[in-house]
N, CA, C and O atoms as CSV, one atom per row, in Angstrom:
chain,resi,resn,atom,element,x,y,z
A,1,MET,N,N,-95.845,-3.781,-129.938
A,1,MET,CA,C,-95.229,-3.706,-131.001
A,1,MET,C,C,-95.991,-2.741,-132.099
A,1,MET,O,O,-97.135,-3.139,-132.320
A,2,THR,N,N,-95.641,-1.642,-132.785
A,2,THR,CA,C,-96.096,-1.237,-133.936
A,2,THR,C,C,-95.733,-1.440,-135.562
A,2,THR,O,O,-94.576,-1.523,-135.974
A,3,ILE,N,N,-96.662,-1.490,-136.223
A,3,ILE,CA,C,-96.459,-2.062,-137.435
A,3,ILE,C,C,-96.951,-0.665,-138.354
A,3,ILE,O,O,-98.084,-0.196,-138.251
A,4,SER,N,N,-96.037,-0.176,-139.138
A,4,SER,CA,C,-96.365,0.826,-140.119
A,4,SER,C,C,-96.103,0.086,-141.392
A,4,SER,O,O,-95.370,-0.892,-141.531
A,5,LYS,N,N,-96.913,0.787,-142.427
A,5,LYS,CA,C,-97.346,-0.002,-143.779
A,5,LYS,C,C,-97.096,0.832,-144.844
A,5,LYS,O,O,-97.593,1.947,-144.685
A,6,GLN,N,N,-96.522,0.684,-145.832
A,6,GLN,CA,C,-96.095,1.342,-147.044
A,6,GLN,C,C,-96.311,0.319,-148.048
A,6,GLN,O,O,-95.812,-0.782,-147.814
A,7,GLN,N,N,-97.031,0.495,-149.237
A,7,GLN,CA,C,-97.210,-0.031,-150.319
A,7,GLN,C,C,-97.358,0.762,-151.725
A,7,GLN,O,O,-98.265,1.553,-151.985
A,8,ASN,N,N,-96.298,0.399,-152.574
A,8,ASN,CA,C,-96.134,0.787,-153.890
A,8,ASN,C,C,-96.192,0.037,-154.869
A,8,ASN,O,O,-95.120,-0.511,-155.123
A,9,GLY,N,N,-97.207,-0.262,-155.668
A,9,GLY,CA,C,-97.769,-1.279,-156.453
A,9,GLY,C,C,-97.884,-2.309,-155.725
A,9,GLY,O,O,-98.390,-2.279,-154.603
A,10,LYS,N,N,-97.293,-3.644,-156.448
A,10,LYS,CA,C,-97.204,-4.780,-155.511
A,10,LYS,C,C,-96.001,-5.205,-154.681
A,10,LYS,O,O,-95.721,-6.385,-154.471
A,11,ALA,N,N,-95.212,-4.021,-154.158
A,11,ALA,CA,C,-94.300,-4.051,-153.121
A,11,ALA,C,C,-94.833,-3.531,-151.766
A,11,ALA,O,O,-95.413,-2.452,-151.647
A,12,LEU,N,N,-94.590,-4.374,-150.779
A,12,LEU,CA,C,-95.111,-3.960,-149.497
A,12,LEU,C,C,-94.121,-3.661,-148.627
A,12,LEU,O,O,-93.418,-4.666,-148.518
A,13,THR,N,N,-93.696,-2.734,-147.917
A,13,THR,CA,C,-92.984,-2.695,-146.553
A,13,THR,C,C,-93.822,-2.483,-145.450
A,13,THR,O,O,-94.727,-1.686,-145.201
A,14,LEU,N,N,-93.216,-3.524,-144.779
A,14,LEU,CA,C,-93.650,-3.266,-143.323
A,14,LEU,C,C,-92.531,-2.793,-142.196
A,14,LEU,O,O,-91.395,-3.267,-142.218
A,15,ALA,N,N,-92.868,-2.008,-141.398
A,15,ALA,CA,C,-91.766,-1.446,-140.529
A,15,ALA,C,C,-92.049,-1.582,-139.034
A,15,ALA,O,O,-92.850,-0.809,-138.509
A,16,LEU,N,N,-91.460,-2.482,-138.356
A,16,LEU,CA,C,-91.877,-2.957,-137.123
A,16,LEU,C,C,-91.195,-2.422,-136.006
A,16,LEU,O,O,-89.964,-2.448,-136.028
A,17,GLU,N,N,-91.800,-1.929,-135.011
A,17,GLU,CA,C,-90.892,-1.048,-133.749
A,17,GLU,C,C,-91.487,-1.659,-132.476
A,17,GLU,O,O,-92.686,-1.821,-132.249
A,18,GLY,N,N,-90.347,-2.004,-131.600
A,18,GLY,CA,C,-90.687,-2.900,-130.388
A,18,GLY,C,C,-90.265,-4.201,-130.439
A,18,GLY,O,O,-89.334,-4.737,-131.038
A,19,ARG,N,N,-91.257,-4.683,-129.581
A,19,ARG,CA,C,-90.909,-6.360,-129.653
A,19,ARG,C,C,-91.629,-7.194,-130.362
A,19,ARG,O,O,-92.853,-7.242,-130.240
A,20,LEU,N,N,-90.949,-7.962,-131.197
A,20,LEU,CA,C,-91.796,-9.376,-131.736
A,20,LEU,C,C,-91.663,-10.496,-130.949
A,20,LEU,O,O,-90.624,-11.135,-130.786
A,21,ASP,N,N,-92.644,-10.698,-130.509
A,21,ASP,CA,C,-92.444,-11.938,-129.499
A,21,ASP,C,C,-93.908,-12.545,-129.278
A,21,ASP,O,O,-94.876,-12.134,-129.918
A,22,THR,N,N,-93.985,-13.504,-128.371
A,22,THR,CA,C,-95.026,-14.325,-128.389
A,22,THR,C,C,-96.589,-13.549,-128.068
A,22,THR,O,O,-97.674,-14.033,-128.390
A,23,VAL,N,N,-96.413,-12.433,-127.464
A,23,VAL,CA,C,-97.651,-11.341,-127.115
A,23,VAL,C,C,-98.235,-10.687,-128.790
A,23,VAL,O,O,-99.402,-10.579,-129.166
A,24,THR,N,N,-97.105,-10.373,-129.462
A,24,THR,CA,C,-96.998,-9.421,-130.599
A,24,THR,C,C,-96.877,-10.268,-131.747
A,24,THR,O,O,-97.261,-9.724,-132.782
A,25,ALA,N,N,-96.517,-11.271,-131.852
A,25,ALA,CA,C,-96.469,-12.400,-133.204
A,25,ALA,C,C,-97.885,-12.457,-134.074
A,25,ALA,O,O,-97.977,-12.255,-135.285
A,26,PRO,N,N,-99.086,-12.819,-133.056
A,26,PRO,CA,C,-100.219,-13.080,-133.820
A,26,PRO,C,C,-100.552,-11.969,-134.445
A,26,PRO,O,O,-101.265,-12.062,-135.444
A,27,GLU,N,N,-100.062,-10.562,-133.944
A,27,GLU,CA,C,-100.809,-9.292,-134.769
A,27,GLU,C,C,-99.719,-9.004,-136.268
A,27,GLU,O,O,-100.135,-8.417,-137.267
A,28,LEU,N,N,-98.363,-9.530,-136.139
A,28,LEU,CA,C,-98.074,-9.489,-137.482
A,28,LEU,C,C,-98.603,-10.682,-138.056
A,28,LEU,O,O,-99.193,-10.367,-139.090
A,29,GLU,N,N,-98.651,-11.754,-137.878
A,29,GLU,CA,C,-99.326,-12.761,-138.587
A,29,GLU,C,C,-100.654,-12.464,-139.198
A,29,GLU,O,O,-100.842,-12.875,-140.343
A,30,LYS,N,N,-101.626,-11.789,-138.573
A,30,LYS,CA,C,-102.964,-11.458,-138.757
A,30,LYS,C,C,-102.437,-10.294,-140.058
A,30,LYS,O,O,-102.955,-10.457,-141.163
A,31,GLU,N,N,-101.511,-9.257,-139.899
A,31,GLU,CA,C,-101.401,-8.377,-140.580
A,31,GLU,C,C,-101.046,-8.921,-142.058
A,31,GLU,O,O,-101.803,-8.728,-143.010
A,32,LEU,N,N,-99.699,-9.689,-142.170
A,32,LEU,CA,C,-99.421,-10.571,-143.121
A,32,LEU,C,C,-100.330,-11.435,-144.040
A,32,LEU,O,O,-100.124,-11.556,-145.247
A,33,ARG,N,N,-101.301,-11.994,-143.402
A,33,ARG,CA,C,-102.515,-12.885,-144.073
A,33,ARG,C,C,-103.339,-11.633,-144.692
A,33,ARG,O,O,-103.951,-11.805,-145.746
A,34,ALA,N,N,-103.352,-10.704,-144.212
A,34,ALA,CA,C,-104.348,-9.566,-145.213
A,34,ALA,C,C,-103.829,-8.924,-146.067
A,34,ALA,O,O,-104.512,-8.355,-146.918
A,35,SER,N,N,-102.202,-8.844,-146.048
A,35,SER,CA,C,-101.587,-8.010,-147.119
A,35,SER,C,C,-100.781,-8.668,-148.082
A,35,SER,O,O,-100.382,-8.157,-149.129
A,36,THR,N,N,-100.514,-10.042,-147.612
A,36,THR,CA,C,-99.509,-10.725,-148.937
A,36,THR,C,C,-100.080,-11.254,-150.234
A,36,THR,O,O,-99.425,-11.492,-151.249
A,37,ALA,N,N,-101.712,-11.449,-150.034
A,37,ALA,CA,C,-101.864,-12.025,-151.492
A,37,ALA,C,C,-102.027,-11.099,-152.687
A,37,ALA,O,O,-102.167,-11.516,-153.837
A,38,ALA,N,N,-101.997,-9.769,-152.331
A,38,ALA,CA,C,-101.717,-8.688,-153.439
A,38,ALA,C,C,-100.662,-8.017,-153.761
A,38,ALA,O,O,-100.687,-7.050,-154.522
A,39,ILE,N,N,-99.435,-8.565,-153.098
A,39,ILE,CA,C,-98.078,-8.057,-153.305
A,39,ILE,C,C,-97.079,-9.285,-153.960
A,39,ILE,O,O,-97.346,-10.462,-153.721
A,40,ASP,N,N,-96.215,-9.005,-154.582
A,40,ASP,CA,C,-95.290,-9.752,-155.271
A,40,ASP,C,C,-93.685,-9.652,-154.550
A,40,ASP,O,O,-92.747,-10.383,-154.866
A,41,THR,N,N,-93.644,-8.597,-153.548
A,41,THR,CA,C,-92.323,-8.602,-152.680
A,41,THR,C,C,-92.694,-7.750,-151.381
A,41,THR,O,O,-93.397,-6.741,-151.441
A,42,LEU,N,N,-92.201,-8.211,-150.312
A,42,LEU,CA,C,-92.206,-7.891,-149.029
A,42,LEU,C,C,-90.974,-7.526,-148.428
A,42,LEU,O,O,-90.121,-8.414,-148.425
A,43,THR,N,N,-90.705,-6.555,-147.973
A,43,THR,CA,C,-89.770,-5.899,-146.998
A,43,THR,C,C,-90.023,-5.662,-145.614
A,43,THR,O,O,-90.920,-4.886,-145.283
A,44,LEU,N,N,-89.216,-6.342,-144.649
A,44,LEU,CA,C,-89.447,-5.931,-143.295
A,44,LEU,C,C,-88.366,-5.275,-142.875
A,44,LEU,O,O,-87.212,-5.704,-142.887
A,45,ASP,N,N,-88.867,-3.870,-142.374
A,45,ASP,CA,C,-87.829,-2.873,-142.156
A,45,ASP,C,C,-87.636,-2.969,-140.411
A,45,ASP,O,O,-88.440,-2.423,-139.656
A,46,PHE,N,N,-86.360,-3.805,-139.886
A,46,PHE,CA,C,-86.219,-3.855,-138.666
A,46,PHE,C,C,-85.458,-2.748,-137.452
A,46,PHE,O,O,-85.128,-2.958,-136.285
A,47,ALA,N,N,-85.368,-1.597,-138.258
A,47,ALA,CA,C,-84.924,-0.481,-137.585
A,47,ALA,C,C,-85.267,-0.244,-136.136
A,47,ALA,O,O,-84.465,0.032,-135.244
A,48,LYS,N,N,-86.514,-0.384,-136.034
A,48,LYS,CA,C,-86.830,-0.159,-134.865
A,48,LYS,C,C,-87.193,-1.221,-133.879
A,48,LYS,O,O,-87.632,-1.061,-132.740
A,49,LEU,N,N,-86.981,-2.133,-134.398
A,49,LEU,CA,C,-87.263,-3.614,-133.719
A,49,LEU,C,C,-86.223,-3.663,-132.481
A,49,LEU,O,O,-85.020,-3.454,-132.640
A,50,ASP,N,N,-86.811,-3.958,-131.238
A,50,ASP,CA,C,-85.869,-4.008,-130.323
A,50,ASP,C,C,-85.503,-5.704,-130.069
A,50,ASP,O,O,-84.376,-6.054,-129.716
A,51,TYR,N,N,-86.366,-6.455,-130.249
A,51,TYR,CA,C,-86.204,-8.053,-129.829
A,51,TYR,C,C,-87.195,-8.928,-130.744
A,51,TYR,O,O,-88.217,-8.511,-131.289
A,52,ILE,N,N,-86.742,-10.063,-130.787
A,52,ILE,CA,C,-87.422,-10.879,-131.550
A,52,ILE,C,C,-87.317,-12.563,-130.938
A,52,ILE,O,O,-86.282,-13.229,-130.931
A,53,SER,N,N,-88.574,-12.987,-130.479
A,53,SER,CA,C,-88.298,-14.383,-129.644
A,53,SER,C,C,-88.721,-15.120,-130.686
A,53,SER,O,O,-89.196,-14.532,-131.657
A,54,SER,N,N,-88.618,-16.634,-130.672
A,54,SER,CA,C,-89.033,-17.731,-131.258
A,54,SER,C,C,-90.406,-17.780,-131.962
A,54,SER,O,O,-90.504,-18.188,-133.120
A,55,ALA,N,N,-91.411,-17.378,-131.279
A,55,ALA,CA,C,-92.546,-17.192,-132.037
A,55,ALA,C,C,-92.518,-16.158,-133.146
A,55,ALA,O,O,-93.154,-16.372,-134.177
A,56,GLY,N,N,-91.750,-14.949,-132.972
A,56,GLY,CA,C,-91.427,-14.182,-134.305
A,56,GLY,C,C,-90.942,-14.630,-135.363
A,56,GLY,O,O,-91.375,-14.412,-136.495
A,57,LEU,N,N,-89.912,-15.358,-135.037
A,57,LEU,CA,C,-89.027,-16.117,-135.815
A,57,LEU,C,C,-90.102,-17.043,-136.779
A,57,LEU,O,O,-90.138,-16.874,-137.998
A,58,ARG,N,N,-90.863,-17.916,-136.169
A,58,ARG,CA,C,-92.073,-18.714,-136.723
A,58,ARG,C,C,-92.463,-18.119,-137.592
A,58,ARG,O,O,-92.466,-18.592,-138.728
A,59,VAL,N,N,-92.978,-16.708,-137.269
A,59,VAL,CA,C,-93.764,-15.975,-138.265
A,59,VAL,C,C,-93.214,-15.468,-139.538
A,59,VAL,O,O,-93.804,-15.305,-140.606
A,60,LEU,N,N,-91.705,-15.200,-139.168
A,60,LEU,CA,C,-90.881,-14.910,-140.516
A,60,LEU,C,C,-90.425,-15.727,-141.305
A,60,LEU,O,O,-89.934,-15.471,-142.404
A,61,LEU,N,N,-90.581,-17.025,-140.684
A,61,LEU,CA,C,-90.335,-18.422,-141.408
A,61,LEU,C,C,-91.582,-18.672,-142.570
A,61,LEU,O,O,-91.353,-19.014,-143.730
A,62,SER,N,N,-92.839,-18.445,-142.048
A,62,SER,CA,C,-94.046,-18.783,-142.740
A,62,SER,C,C,-93.951,-17.473,-143.844
A,62,SER,O,O,-94.162,-17.635,-145.046
A,63,ALA,N,N,-93.616,-16.214,-143.268
A,63,ALA,CA,C,-93.555,-15.419,-144.708
A,63,ALA,C,C,-92.379,-15.575,-145.659
A,63,ALA,O,O,-92.493,-15.266,-146.845
A,64,HIS,N,N,-91.395,-15.992,-145.213
A,64,HIS,CA,C,-90.435,-16.459,-145.954
A,64,HIS,C,C,-90.963,-17.528,-147.143
A,64,HIS,O,O,-90.769,-17.311,-148.339
A,65,LYS,N,N,-91.669,-18.734,-146.621
A,65,LYS,CA,C,-91.899,-19.640,-147.477
A,65,LYS,C,C,-93.257,-19.476,-148.353
A,65,LYS,O,O,-93.552,-20.209,-149.298
A,66,GLU,N,N,-94.022,-18.400,-147.881
A,66,GLU,CA,C,-94.897,-17.751,-148.959
A,66,GLU,C,C,-94.370,-17.058,-150.100
A,66,GLU,O,O,-94.567,-17.365,-151.276
A,67,MET,N,N,-93.600,-15.984,-149.614
A,67,MET,CA,C,-93.182,-15.055,-150.715
A,67,MET,C,C,-92.123,-15.672,-151.461
A,67,MET,O,O,-91.918,-15.084,-152.523
A,68,SER,N,N,-91.360,-16.694,-151.248
A,68,SER,CA,C,-90.507,-17.258,-151.888
A,68,SER,C,C,-91.043,-17.859,-153.211
A,68,SER,O,O,-90.446,-17.923,-154.286
A,69,ALA,N,N,-92.166,-18.245,-152.943
A,69,ALA,CA,C,-93.381,-18.459,-154.510
A,69,ALA,C,C,-93.365,-17.413,-155.042
A,69,ALA,O,O,-93.881,-17.439,-156.159
A,70,LYS,N,N,-92.960,-16.407,-154.704
A,70,LYS,CA,C,-93.352,-14.563,-155.760
A,70,LYS,C,C,-92.117,-14.085,-155.851
A,70,LYS,O,O,-91.241,-14.770,-156.380
A,71,GLY,N,N,-91.849,-12.820,-155.345
A,71,GLY,CA,C,-90.896,-12.218,-155.555
A,71,GLY,C,C,-89.795,-12.096,-154.618
A,71,GLY,O,O,-88.659,-11.677,-154.845
A,72,GLY,N,N,-90.443,-12.649,-153.206
A,72,GLY,CA,C,-89.372,-13.205,-152.015
A,72,GLY,C,C,-89.661,-11.780,-151.049
A,72,GLY,O,O,-90.311,-10.791,-151.387
A,73,LEU,N,N,-88.951,-12.029,-149.738
A,73,LEU,CA,C,-88.886,-11.174,-148.752
A,73,LEU,C,C,-87.465,-11.135,-148.603
A,73,LEU,O,O,-86.581,-11.891,-149.005
A,74,LYS,N,N,-87.440,-9.769,-147.735
A,74,LYS,CA,C,-86.192,-8.992,-147.384
A,74,LYS,C,C,-86.004,-8.467,-146.569
A,74,LYS,O,O,-86.788,-7.518,-146.588
A,75,ILE,N,N,-85.081,-8.399,-145.271
A,75,ILE,CA,C,-85.212,-7.903,-143.870
A,75,ILE,C,C,-84.241,-7.027,-144.344
A,75,ILE,O,O,-83.378,-7.337,-145.166
A,76,GLN,N,N,-84.427,-5.552,-143.651
A,76,GLN,CA,C,-83.550,-4.303,-143.740
A,76,GLN,C,C,-83.182,-3.890,-142.207
A,76,GLN,O,O,-83.819,-4.307,-141.239
A,77,HIS,N,N,-82.296,-3.194,-142.141
A,77,HIS,CA,C,-81.889,-2.465,-140.764
A,77,HIS,C,C,-82.001,-3.368,-139.508
A,77,HIS,O,O,-82.618,-3.016,-138.502
A,78,VAL,N,N,-81.311,-4.648,-139.645
A,78,VAL,CA,C,-81.285,-5.239,-138.615
A,78,VAL,C,C,-80.339,-5.035,-137.159
A,78,VAL,O,O,-79.118,-5.191,-137.153
A,79,ASN,N,N,-80.891,-4.776,-136.326
A,79,ASN,CA,C,-80.041,-4.570,-135.222
A,79,ASN,C,C,-78.835,-5.651,-134.653
A,79,ASN,O,O,-78.988,-6.813,-135.029
A,80,GLU,N,N,-77.883,-5.425,-133.952
A,80,GLU,CA,C,-77.123,-6.354,-133.329
A,80,GLU,C,C,-77.778,-7.230,-132.512
A,80,GLU,O,O,-77.282,-8.355,-132.552
A,81,ILE,N,N,-78.707,-7.114,-131.792
A,81,ILE,CA,C,-79.171,-7.856,-131.012
A,81,ILE,C,C,-80.230,-9.165,-131.800
A,81,ILE,O,O,-80.254,-10.334,-131.415
A,82,VAL,N,N,-81.002,-8.629,-132.902
A,82,VAL,CA,C,-81.498,-9.311,-133.775
A,82,VAL,C,C,-80.842,-10.334,-134.502
A,82,VAL,O,O,-81.050,-11.547,-134.467
A,83,GLN,N,N,-79.920,-9.605,-135.247
A,83,GLN,CA,C,-78.556,-10.164,-135.947
A,83,GLN,C,C,-78.342,-11.409,-135.307
A,83,GLN,O,O,-78.530,-12.464,-135.914
A,84,GLU,N,N,-77.959,-11.369,-134.115
A,84,GLU,CA,C,-77.239,-12.530,-133.201
A,84,GLU,C,C,-78.450,-13.693,-133.250
A,84,GLU,O,O,-78.228,-14.884,-133.468
A,85,VAL,N,N,-79.658,-13.161,-133.025
A,85,VAL,CA,C,-80.835,-14.234,-132.945
A,85,VAL,C,C,-80.894,-15.109,-134.286
A,85,VAL,O,O,-81.171,-16.308,-134.281
A,86,PHE,N,N,-80.616,-14.410,-135.364
A,86,PHE,CA,C,-80.732,-14.792,-136.822
A,86,PHE,C,C,-79.388,-15.970,-136.802
A,86,PHE,O,O,-79.378,-17.147,-137.162
A,87,GLU,N,N,-78.305,-15.112,-136.230
A,87,GLU,CA,C,-77.344,-16.158,-136.549
A,87,GLU,C,C,-77.165,-17.474,-135.566
A,87,GLU,O,O,-76.778,-18.595,-135.898
A,88,VAL,N,N,-77.520,-17.055,-134.391
A,88,VAL,CA,C,-77.426,-18.299,-133.708
A,88,VAL,C,C,-78.491,-19.390,-134.154
A,88,VAL,O,O,-78.177,-20.573,-134.016
A,89,THR,N,N,-79.578,-19.103,-134.616
A,89,THR,CA,C,-80.852,-20.020,-134.916
A,89,THR,C,C,-80.649,-20.529,-136.267
A,89,THR,O,O,-81.255,-21.549,-136.594
A,90,GLY,N,N,-79.752,-19.857,-137.223
A,90,GLY,CA,C,-79.459,-20.443,-138.512
A,90,GLY,C,C,-80.215,-19.580,-139.259
A,90,GLY,O,O,-79.893,-19.621,-140.447
A,91,PHE,N,N,-81.229,-18.703,-138.973
A,91,PHE,CA,C,-82.008,-17.820,-139.881
A,91,PHE,C,C,-81.197,-16.824,-140.770
A,91,PHE,O,O,-81.697,-16.409,-141.816
A,92,GLY,N,N,-80.126,-16.488,-140.423
A,92,GLY,CA,C,-79.222,-15.705,-141.296
A,92,GLY,C,C,-78.714,-16.145,-142.202
A,92,GLY,O,O,-77.971,-15.457,-142.904
A,93,ASP,N,N,-78.985,-17.516,-142.469
A,93,ASP,CA,C,-78.590,-18.459,-143.796
A,93,ASP,C,C,-79.993,-18.225,-144.372
A,93,ASP,O,O,-80.010,-17.906,-145.561
A,94,ILE,N,N,-81.017,-18.313,-143.825
A,94,ILE,CA,C,-82.355,-18.837,-144.887
A,94,ILE,C,C,-82.839,-17.288,-145.414
A,94,ILE,O,O,-83.351,-17.125,-146.521
A,95,LEU,N,N,-82.675,-16.531,-144.757
A,95,LEU,CA,C,-83.546,-15.341,-144.660
A,95,LEU,C,C,-82.492,-14.348,-145.679
A,95,LEU,O,O,-81.316,-14.712,-145.701
A,96,THR,N,N,-82.835,-13.221,-146.447
A,96,THR,CA,C,-82.110,-12.254,-147.060
A,96,THR,C,C,-82.245,-10.857,-146.471
A,96,THR,O,O,-83.144,-10.019,-146.530
A,97,ILE,N,N,-81.069,-10.885,-145.892
A,97,ILE,CA,C,-80.914,-9.910,-144.756
A,97,ILE,C,C,-80.016,-8.538,-145.201
A,97,ILE,O,O,-78.800,-8.636,-145.365
A,98,GLU,N,N,-80.637,-7.423,-145.355
A,98,GLU,CA,C,-79.601,-6.239,-145.831
A,98,GLU,C,C,-79.355,-5.370,-144.667
A,98,GLU,O,O,-78.605,-4.399,-144.769
């Protein structure tokens, strides 16, 4: 998985490319720990994310909880496969997906 980072003031966008799974979830978790202290809003761009596993969902839930106390978390450009995972797991009701 590749993570591209773009920060504009207190807003951070992370674009993910590839698979967010058991192998790559710790990489995203590490990036979020390093980056979220100095931001108010977080946007995750999933335009090039092919797949998400339960390990990836766990990282998203953790980020959602942390960012809810600030300006929030939103997810953009979700493909059909990832959207189906969100719907089946109930994450579609929890997360802000645009």
